[in-house]
PAGU-373399 format. One record per residue (C-alpha): x, y, z. Coordinates in nm, 2 decimals, always signed. Layout:
// residues N
X:Y:Z
...
***
This chain:
// residues 537
-1.77:+1.81:+8.13
-1.49:+1.97:+7.92
-1.24:+1.73:+8.07
-1.47:+1.43:+8.01
-1.54:+1.54:+7.65
-1.16:+1.58:+7.58
-1.10:+1.24:+7.73
-1.37:+1.09:+7.51
-1.23:+1.25:+7.20
-0.88:+1.13:+7.29
-1.01:+0.78:+7.34
-1.19:+0.79:+7.01
-0.88:+0.92:+6.84
-0.68:+0.63:+6.99
-0.95:+0.38:+6.88
-0.94:+0.52:+6.53
-0.57:+0.50:+6.53
-0.57:+0.14:+6.64
-0.83:+0.05:+6.38
-0.63:+0.22:+6.11
-0.32:+0.04:+6.22
-0.50:-0.30:+6.22
-0.64:-0.22:+5.88
-0.30:-0.14:+5.75
-0.18:-0.49:+5.84
-0.48:-0.66:+5.66
-0.51:-0.72:+5.29
-0.80:-0.82:+5.06
-0.81:-1.03:+4.75
-0.76:-0.85:+4.42
-0.75:-0.96:+4.05
-0.49:-0.86:+3.79
-0.67:-0.90:+3.46
-0.45:-0.91:+3.14
-0.40:-0.56:+3.00
-0.50:-0.64:+2.65
-0.68:-0.98:+2.64
-0.68:-1.15:+2.31
-1.02:-1.32:+2.26
-0.87:-1.58:+2.03
-0.64:-1.71:+2.31
-0.73:-1.95:+2.59
-0.74:-1.82:+2.95
-0.54:-1.94:+3.25
-0.57:-1.83:+3.61
-0.29:-1.81:+3.87
-0.41:-1.79:+4.24
-0.12:-1.63:+4.42
-0.04:-1.65:+4.79
+0.17:-1.37:+4.94
+0.46:-1.41:+5.18
+0.42:-1.35:+5.55
+0.39:-0.98:+5.65
+0.44:-0.87:+5.28
+0.16:-0.63:+5.15
+0.00:-0.83:+4.87
+0.03:-0.53:+4.63
+0.41:-0.57:+4.63
+0.36:-0.87:+4.40
+0.18:-0.68:+4.13
+0.50:-0.59:+3.94
+0.65:-0.94:+3.91
+0.31:-1.10:+3.84
+0.23:-0.85:+3.57
+0.58:-0.92:+3.42
+0.49:-1.29:+3.41
+0.16:-1.20:+3.24
+0.35:-1.00:+2.98
+0.58:-1.29:+2.91
+0.28:-1.51:+2.85
+0.05:-1.27:+2.66
+0.12:-1.42:+2.31
+0.01:-1.77:+2.42
-0.25:-1.72:+2.70
-0.47:-1.46:+2.86
-0.34:-1.50:+3.21
-0.55:-1.37:+3.50
-0.40:-1.35:+3.85
-0.60:-1.36:+4.17
-0.38:-1.23:+4.45
-0.50:-1.34:+4.80
-0.52:-1.10:+5.09
-0.50:-1.21:+5.46
-0.57:-1.07:+5.80
-0.24:-0.97:+5.95
-0.08:-1.07:+5.62
-0.03:-1.43:+5.73
-0.20:-1.71:+5.53
-0.08:-1.96:+5.78
-0.35:-1.84:+6.02
-0.62:-1.99:+5.79
-0.41:-2.30:+5.69
-0.19:-2.40:+5.99
-0.16:-2.76:+5.86
-0.27:-2.97:+5.56
-0.58:-3.09:+5.74
-0.70:-2.75:+5.86
-0.72:-2.54:+5.54
-1.09:-2.52:+5.49
-1.10:-2.14:+5.55
-0.82:-2.10:+5.29
-0.99:-2.33:+5.05
-1.30:-2.11:+5.08
-1.10:-1.80:+5.01
-0.94:-1.96:+4.70
-1.29:-2.05:+4.58
-1.40:-1.69:+4.63
-1.08:-1.56:+4.45
-1.16:-1.78:+4.15
-1.51:-1.64:+4.14
-1.37:-1.29:+4.15
-1.15:-1.37:+3.85
-1.45:-1.51:+3.66
-1.63:-1.18:+3.73
-1.33:-1.00:+3.58
-1.34:-1.20:+3.26
-1.16:-1.53:+3.32
-1.34:-1.78:+3.11
-1.12:-2.09:+3.14
-1.21:-2.42:+3.29
-1.20:-2.39:+3.67
-1.10:-2.76:+3.70
-0.81:-2.76:+3.45
-0.70:-2.40:+3.39
-0.61:-2.29:+3.74
-0.26:-2.31:+3.90
-0.14:-2.20:+4.24
+0.16:-1.98:+4.31
+0.32:-1.85:+4.63
+0.61:-1.68:+4.78
+0.79:-1.77:+5.11
+0.53:-1.84:+5.37
+0.27:-1.82:+5.10
+0.44:-2.12:+4.93
+0.41:-2.31:+5.26
+0.03:-2.24:+5.25
+0.01:-2.36:+4.89
+0.19:-2.68:+4.98
-0.04:-2.75:+5.27
-0.35:-2.66:+5.08
-0.26:-2.88:+4.79
-0.17:-3.16:+5.03
-0.50:-3.13:+5.22
-0.72:-3.11:+4.91
-0.52:-3.35:+4.69
-0.84:-3.48:+4.52
-0.97:-3.14:+4.43
-0.93:-3.06:+4.06
-0.83:-2.70:+4.09
-0.53:-2.79:+4.31
-0.41:-3.07:+4.08
-0.28:-2.86:+3.78
+0.04:-2.74:+3.92
+0.21:-2.49:+4.15
+0.51:-2.26:+4.14
+0.68:-2.15:+4.47
+0.91:-1.85:+4.49
+1.16:-1.88:+4.77
+0.97:-2.18:+4.92
+0.95:-2.55:+4.89
+0.74:-2.86:+4.93
+0.76:-3.12:+5.21
+1.07:-3.34:+5.24
+0.91:-3.69:+5.20
+0.80:-3.93:+4.94
+0.95:-4.11:+4.64
+1.27:-3.94:+4.54
+1.21:-3.69:+4.82
+0.88:-3.56:+4.66
+0.58:-3.53:+4.89
+0.33:-3.46:+4.61
+0.24:-3.61:+4.27
+0.12:-3.27:+4.15
+0.34:-3.07:+3.90
+0.56:-2.81:+4.07
+0.84:-2.57:+4.02
+1.05:-2.46:+4.32
+1.21:-2.14:+4.22
+1.49:-2.03:+4.46
+1.72:-1.73:+4.49
+2.09:-1.76:+4.51
+2.11:-1.49:+4.78
+1.80:-1.60:+4.97
+1.89:-1.53:+5.34
+1.60:-1.72:+5.48
+1.47:-2.07:+5.50
+1.49:-2.13:+5.12
+1.86:-2.06:+5.11
+2.06:-2.26:+4.86
+2.18:-2.50:+5.13
+1.81:-2.58:+5.20
+1.71:-2.60:+4.84
+2.00:-2.85:+4.79
+1.76:-3.12:+4.92
+1.53:-3.08:+4.61
+1.81:-3.00:+4.36
+1.97:-3.32:+4.46
+1.65:-3.51:+4.43
+1.58:-3.37:+4.09
+1.92:-3.49:+3.98
+1.84:-3.83:+4.14
+1.50:-3.83:+3.96
+1.67:-3.79:+3.62
+1.94:-4.05:+3.72
+1.66:-4.30:+3.79
+1.55:-4.29:+3.43
+1.33:-3.98:+3.40
+1.40:-3.74:+3.12
+1.52:-3.39:+3.19
+1.21:-3.26:+3.01
+0.99:-3.47:+3.24
+1.16:-3.33:+3.55
+1.14:-2.97:+3.42
+0.76:-3.01:+3.36
+0.66:-3.19:+3.67
+0.93:-3.16:+3.94
+1.13:-2.85:+3.84
+1.38:-2.71:+4.09
+1.62:-2.43:+4.01
+1.79:-2.14:+4.17
+1.80:-1.80:+4.00
+2.15:-1.65:+4.01
+2.22:-1.31:+4.16
+1.88:-1.24:+4.32
+1.76:-1.25:+4.68
+1.44:-1.34:+4.86
+1.32:-0.98:+4.85
+1.34:-0.95:+4.47
+1.02:-1.16:+4.45
+0.83:-0.88:+4.63
+1.00:-0.56:+4.51
+0.97:-0.27:+4.75
+0.96:-0.49:+5.06
+1.29:-0.58:+5.22
+1.25:-0.92:+5.39
+1.42:-0.92:+5.73
+1.74:-1.13:+5.73
+1.77:-1.13:+5.36
+2.09:-1.06:+5.16
+2.03:-0.70:+5.06
+2.10:-0.57:+4.81
+2.12:-0.86:+4.56
+2.39:-0.88:+4.29
+2.16:-0.74:+4.02
+1.94:-0.44:+3.99
+1.56:-0.45:+4.02
+1.51:-0.45:+3.65
+1.74:-0.75:+3.59
+1.59:-0.94:+3.89
+1.24:-0.88:+3.75
+1.34:-1.01:+3.41
+1.51:-1.33:+3.55
+1.21:-1.41:+3.78
+0.94:-1.35:+3.51
+1.13:-1.54:+3.24
+1.20:-1.84:+3.46
+0.84:-1.85:+3.59
+0.68:-1.80:+3.25
+0.90:-2.06:+3.09
+0.79:-2.31:+3.34
+0.42:-2.23:+3.30
+0.45:-2.26:+2.93
+0.62:-2.60:+2.98
+0.35:-2.70:+3.22
+0.08:-2.60:+2.97
+0.26:-2.77:+2.67
+0.33:-2.45:+2.48
+0.70:-2.41:+2.55
+0.94:-2.30:+2.28
+1.30:-2.41:+2.24
+1.41:-2.10:+2.42
+1.19:-2.18:+2.72
+1.34:-2.53:+2.75
+1.69:-2.38:+2.72
+1.62:-2.13:+3.00
+1.50:-2.40:+3.24
+1.78:-2.64:+3.15
+2.04:-2.36:+3.20
+1.89:-2.27:+3.54
+1.89:-2.64:+3.65
+2.25:-2.69:+3.55
+2.34:-2.36:+3.71
+2.18:-2.49:+4.03
+2.38:-2.82:+4.01
+2.70:-2.63:+3.96
+2.63:-2.38:+4.24
+2.57:-2.67:+4.48
+2.83:-2.92:+4.36
+3.08:-2.80:+4.62
+2.82:-2.82:+4.89
+2.72:-3.18:+4.79
+3.09:-3.28:+4.80
+3.14:-3.11:+5.13
+2.85:-3.31:+5.28
+3.05:-3.62:+5.21
+3.30:-3.52:+5.48
+3.03:-3.56:+5.75
+2.93:-3.92:+5.69
+2.99:-4.17:+5.41
+2.81:-4.49:+5.32
+3.04:-4.56:+5.03
+2.98:-4.28:+4.78
+2.67:-4.14:+4.97
+2.60:-3.85:+5.19
+2.30:-3.76:+5.40
+2.08:-3.67:+5.11
+2.08:-4.04:+5.01
+2.03:-4.32:+5.25
+2.35:-4.28:+5.45
+2.19:-4.20:+5.79
+1.90:-4.45:+5.75
+2.14:-4.73:+5.68
+2.40:-4.63:+5.93
+2.69:-4.44:+5.78
+3.01:-4.64:+5.74
+3.25:-4.36:+5.85
+3.32:-3.99:+5.87
+3.60:-3.87:+5.64
+3.62:-3.56:+5.86
+3.69:-3.76:+6.17
+3.95:-3.98:+5.99
+4.13:-3.67:+5.87
+4.10:-3.52:+6.22
+4.28:-3.82:+6.38
+4.58:-3.77:+6.16
+4.58:-3.40:+6.19
+4.58:-3.42:+6.57
+4.87:-3.66:+6.57
+5.08:-3.46:+6.33
+5.31:-3.74:+6.23
+5.56:-3.72:+5.95
+5.48:-3.91:+5.63
+5.68:-4.22:+5.72
+5.51:-4.27:+6.06
+5.17:-4.17:+5.92
+5.20:-4.45:+5.66
+5.20:-4.70:+5.94
+4.86:-4.59:+6.07
+4.54:-4.75:+5.94
+4.20:-4.63:+6.03
+3.94:-4.90:+6.03
+3.58:-4.86:+5.91
+3.26:-5.04:+5.99
+3.15:-5.21:+6.31
+3.24:-5.51:+6.53
+3.58:-5.54:+6.36
+3.77:-5.85:+6.46
+4.08:-5.64:+6.51
+3.92:-5.50:+6.83
+3.77:-5.66:+7.13
+3.50:-5.40:+7.20
+3.18:-5.44:+7.01
+3.12:-5.07:+7.03
+3.42:-4.98:+6.81
+3.21:-4.85:+6.53
+3.34:-4.60:+6.28
+3.00:-4.43:+6.27
+2.72:-4.42:+6.53
+2.36:-4.33:+6.45
+2.29:-4.15:+6.78
+2.46:-3.96:+7.05
+2.36:-4.23:+7.30
+2.55:-4.49:+7.09
+2.84:-4.25:+7.05
+2.86:-4.20:+7.43
+2.92:-4.57:+7.48
+3.17:-4.61:+7.20
+3.54:-4.65:+7.26
+3.85:-4.55:+7.07
+4.02:-4.88:+7.01
+4.37:-4.96:+6.88
+4.58:-5.27:+6.80
+4.93:-5.33:+6.66
+4.99:-5.58:+6.39
+5.28:-5.79:+6.53
+5.40:-5.89:+6.18
+5.42:-5.54:+6.04
+5.42:-5.32:+6.35
+5.15:-5.11:+6.18
+4.89:-4.95:+6.40
+4.51:-5.01:+6.35
+4.29:-4.75:+6.52
+3.92:-4.69:+6.54
+3.77:-4.35:+6.51
+3.41:-4.32:+6.63
+3.19:-4.05:+6.47
+2.84:-3.90:+6.48
+2.70:-3.60:+6.29
+2.43:-3.40:+6.46
+2.19:-3.19:+6.25
+1.98:-2.88:+6.31
+1.62:-2.92:+6.41
+1.38:-2.93:+6.11
+1.05:-2.92:+6.29
+0.77:-2.93:+6.03
+1.02:-2.86:+5.75
+1.11:-2.52:+5.90
+1.48:-2.58:+5.95
+1.72:-2.37:+5.73
+2.04:-2.57:+5.76
+2.10:-2.91:+5.60
+2.46:-2.93:+5.69
+2.56:-3.08:+6.02
+2.57:-2.84:+6.32
+2.87:-3.04:+6.44
+3.05:-3.36:+6.38
+3.16:-3.54:+6.70
+3.48:-3.75:+6.68
+3.62:-3.98:+6.94
+3.99:-4.04:+6.86
+4.32:-4.12:+7.02
+4.59:-3.87:+7.12
+4.90:-3.85:+6.91
+5.09:-3.96:+7.23
+4.89:-4.29:+7.25
+4.95:-4.36:+6.88
+5.32:-4.28:+6.91
+5.35:-4.51:+7.21
+5.20:-4.80:+7.02
+5.41:-4.73:+6.71
+5.73:-4.71:+6.92
+5.83:-4.36:+6.81
+5.94:-4.06:+7.00
+5.67:-3.79:+7.06
+5.73:-3.46:+7.25
+5.37:-3.38:+7.33
+5.17:-3.49:+7.63
+4.85:-3.53:+7.43
+4.85:-3.43:+7.06
+5.07:-3.21:+6.85
+4.76:-3.03:+6.71
+4.42:-2.93:+6.83
+4.05:-2.94:+6.73
+4.10:-2.58:+6.62
+4.35:-2.70:+6.36
+4.10:-2.95:+6.23
+3.84:-2.68:+6.21
+4.09:-2.48:+6.00
+4.12:-2.78:+5.78
+3.74:-2.78:+5.73
+3.76:-2.41:+5.62
+4.05:-2.50:+5.38
+3.85:-2.79:+5.23
+3.55:-2.55:+5.17
+3.77:-2.29:+5.01
+3.93:-2.55:+4.79
+3.59:-2.69:+4.68
+3.47:-2.33:+4.59
+3.79:-2.24:+4.41
+3.71:-2.03:+4.09
+3.34:-1.98:+4.18
+3.14:-1.66:+4.19
+3.04:-1.77:+4.54
+3.40:-1.75:+4.66
+3.47:-1.43:+4.47
+3.17:-1.27:+4.65
+3.28:-1.39:+4.99
+3.64:-1.28:+4.94
+3.52:-0.94:+4.83
+3.27:-0.86:+5.10
+3.18:-1.17:+5.31
+3.21:-1.18:+5.69
+3.50:-1.42:+5.78
+3.51:-1.71:+6.01
+3.74:-1.67:+6.31
+3.85:-1.98:+6.51
+3.88:-1.96:+6.88
+4.08:-2.20:+7.10
+3.93:-2.53:+7.21
+3.76:-2.54:+7.55
+3.74:-2.83:+7.79
+3.43:-3.03:+7.86
+3.30:-3.00:+8.21
+3.54:-3.20:+8.43
+3.68:-3.36:+8.11
+3.40:-3.61:+8.14
+3.27:-3.81:+7.85
+2.90:-3.76:+7.92
+2.96:-3.38:+7.96
+3.14:-3.37:+7.62
+2.85:-3.55:+7.46
+2.60:-3.29:+7.60
+2.81:-2.99:+7.52
+2.83:-2.85:+7.16
+3.05:-2.69:+6.91
+3.01:-2.32:+6.97
+2.91:-2.11:+6.67
+2.83:-1.75:+6.73
+2.80:-1.46:+6.49
+2.95:-1.13:+6.61
+2.99:-0.79:+6.43
+3.34:-0.90:+6.31
+3.31:-1.27:+6.22
+3.15:-1.61:+6.28
+3.32:-1.74:+6.59
+3.38:-2.11:+6.61
+3.52:-2.30:+6.91
+3.54:-2.68:+6.97
+3.46:-2.85:+7.30
+3.73:-3.12:+7.36
+3.87:-3.38:+7.59
+4.24:-3.47:+7.56
+4.39:-3.68:+7.83
+4.75:-3.77:+7.91
+4.87:-4.14:+7.91
+4.87:-4.14:+8.28
+4.53:-4.00:+8.32
+4.30:-4.19:+8.56
+4.00:-4.11:+8.33
+4.01:-4.25:+7.97
+4.39:-4.21:+7.93
+4.52:-4.12:+7.58
+4.20:-4.01:+7.42
+4.12:-3.70:+7.22
+3.76:-3.60:+7.15
+3.65:-3.31:+6.94
+3.32:-3.15:+6.83
+3.41:-3.02:+6.48
+3.29:-2.78:+6.22
+3.16:-2.94:+5.90
+3.31:-2.81:+5.56
+2.94:-2.81:+5.44
+2.85:-2.57:+5.72
+3.14:-2.35:+5.61
+3.01:-2.34:+5.25
+2.66:-2.26:+5.37
+2.80:-1.97:+5.56
+3.00:-1.85:+5.26
+2.70:-1.89:+5.02
+2.45:-1.71:+5.24
+2.49:-1.56:+5.59
+2.84:-1.42:+5.54
+2.69:-1.18:+5.29
+2.41:-1.04:+5.51
+2.61:-0.72:+5.57
+2.79:-0.70:+5.24
+2.70:-0.33:+5.19
***
């Protein structure tokens, strides 16, 4: 009996421990009422959605700071949602399945009313969210697009909306996407680049900057990281610590958020407008090198992937064109006689597959490196075939917008020298894919010259180390197509190595060709901006 009793007590203790553990991972809704509500001011309500795994109380400090910034214009109530296992996605896995979350928001609004919120439920409620919470906001607003309380606006910290619609916008509801320069997760600057560029495009299409800042605001706050939005909780994978202390981070977040809310509600001051304009221009300047680096992957005259380049069929890849000349390593006089052709089905070549850019790996597999000599000038015309492959972005969950590799089908320097009638002391090419990858790094560093991004990287960032090229299986074209540029982070560096095929002129299999899977300069900049700093302490 004593043994049985002891066992029962042990079992009970275990059950209590399990229940306590489960409860510790579950949060409940709570309301933050304004500390000193002014009865002469109108009321507003923010329904806030916490990030995944973050205790919802960790948002109290920044949300109270936003309240303080707004206290002279509005009595702002905040209903912070709480979720089982701290994951809102469990009650809103997609836009069409958010009825449980909708019910919870309705309850949270009622709780705010009980605490004194007396605004109009249909017009005075906005949504806010951080990280995964921002995803839930986006899906809920999309799924209930005709519901008044979801039509007034939303601000997302370290999160974003879907990537579709006119000018890249998937919603007609007002929004502010508020990113962090040192966000180490999905909302890194390289991901936010999509919406920063679309905001720029929206203004270029004729919209005013004021209109963009009110209804389609996108900006990146300098110096902060993803975890600064939920002080006290270090988000795994983030860039910790950020460049600023907690007090400064809090000020930057609250001022940016409150300035946008005042703009949304039509009560912005000159200072509020100035803050938002400065943040937007900062974001453009931060990402300008990245946008330019993207142009090396694929160009449809003056366009990169964020425009219509891939949909239309990119004309050519500047990276592959540079690669061809780097591999050959000719002196200036010989190089001046080489002309790289662009486009498709050029009359100069007899193979209809001699396209400068192919829209799929299947098309690339069947392309050929063509060449022809102009009998009148003895100049050499060559075709370089290219295709940029991108990281998966399933349901908008991808973190990289730069190409994961740029595949280039080229000629060896030996083949080109043979056609030009010049001496050449190399069996295949003077240089290697590794040399081209170094050129990509050099391009990135040049584009970042003078920036705080580069200063930070040079002071504490993890470097990129290039390894020698490796041969595709049996040096076969289909094997090269299937194999990938190797990118692997180690304790010391980001290791990069290209898969290649380079064949001698007497090879029985595709003689005189040089194929490389290459590192994109934009991928280098993404690394420098974000992941290289993960261990900067």
